[in-house]
C-alpha positions in Angstrom: 44.9 136.9 45.6 42.5 138.5 48.1 41.2 142.0 47.9 41.3 143.6 51.4 38.4 145.9 50.3 36.1 142.9 50.1 34.3 142.5 53.5 35.4 139.4 55.3 38.2 138.5 52.8 40.8 138.4 55.6 38.5 137.5 58.5 36.9 139.6 61.1 38.4 141.9 63.7 37.6 140.4 67.1 37.1 143.9 68.6 34.7 144.9 65.8 32.8 141.6 66.2 32.4 142.1 69.9 31.7 145.8 70.1 30.5 146.8 66.7 33.1 149.6 66.6 36.3 149.5 64.6 39.6 149.1 66.5 42.5 151.5 65.9 44.0 149.0 63.4 40.8 148.2 61.5 41.5 149.2 57.9 45.2 148.9 58.2 45.5 146.1 55.6 43.4 148.2 53.2 45.6 151.2 53.9 48.8 149.3 53.2 47.2 147.8 50.0 46.3 151.3 48.9 49.7 152.7 49.6 51.4 150.0 47.6 49.1 150.8 44.7 49.8 154.6 45.0 46.3 155.6 46.2 47.3 157.9 49.1 43.8 159.4 49.6 42.2 155.9 49.8 45.0 154.8 52.2 44.4 157.9 54.5 40.6 157.2 54.6 41.2 153.5 55.3 43.5 154.1 58.3 45.2 157.4 59.0 47.2 155.9 61.9 48.8 153.2 59.8 49.7 155.6 57.0 51.3 157.9 59.6 53.2 155.0 61.1 54.5 153.9 57.7 55.7 157.5 57.0 57.4 157.8 60.4 59.1 154.4 59.9 60.3 155.4 56.4 61.7 158.8 57.7 63.4 157.1 60.7 65.0 154.4 58.5 66.3 157.0 56.0 67.6 159.1 58.8 69.4 156.1 60.4 70.8 155.0 57.0 72.1 158.4 56.2 73.9 158.6 59.6 75.2 155.1 59.2 76.6 155.8 55.7 78.2 159.0 57.0 79.7 157.1 59.9 78.4 159.4 62.6 77.6 156.9 65.2 74.2 155.6 64.1 74.6 152.3 65.9 71.5 153.1 67.9 68.3 153.6 66.0 67.2 157.3 65.8 66.2 157.9 69.3 68.6 156.5 71.9 66.8 156.6 75.2 67.1 155.3 78.7 64.8 152.8 80.3 62.4 155.4 81.8 62.2 157.3 78.5 61.3 154.2 76.6 58.5 153.4 79.0 57.2 156.9 78.6 57.4 156.6 74.8 55.5 153.3 74.9 52.8 154.8 77.1 52.5 157.8 74.9 52.2 155.6 71.8 49.6 153.4 73.5 47.6 156.6 74.5 47.9 157.9 70.9 46.5 154.6 69.5 43.6 154.5 72.0 42.8 158.2 71.4 42.8 157.6 67.6 40.6 154.6 68.0 38.0 156.5 70.1 38.3 159.6 67.9 37.3 157.7 64.8 34.0 156.8 66.4 33.0 160.5 66.6 31.0 162.2 63.9 34.0 164.6 63.3 36.2 161.8 62.2 33.6 159.6 60.6 35.5 159.8 57.4 38.5 158.1 59.1 36.4 155.0 60.1 37.0 152.0 57.8 
């Protein structure tokens, strides 16, 4: 119904509106739309982080499903971790998202900006 490639078709990103710079998730909807339509190159240039997250989720889900089907104790999703490890993982993920957001503002990753 709406083409995410049309500027403003899904509203504006508040971070982009306030700072003039794209947030780490800007272009995510376009990336998902391009993935669904089989345009991997366009999806990667729309938002590399979202494409990587979708790929990681698909691999994790397949890994979990294979272990579950084999009956090898896949009750816990791929990476069972303690409380401290989960906080470290969340902090690492947050740092990755922020680093990606800042990196796409640089001339070296200008192609990755939406």
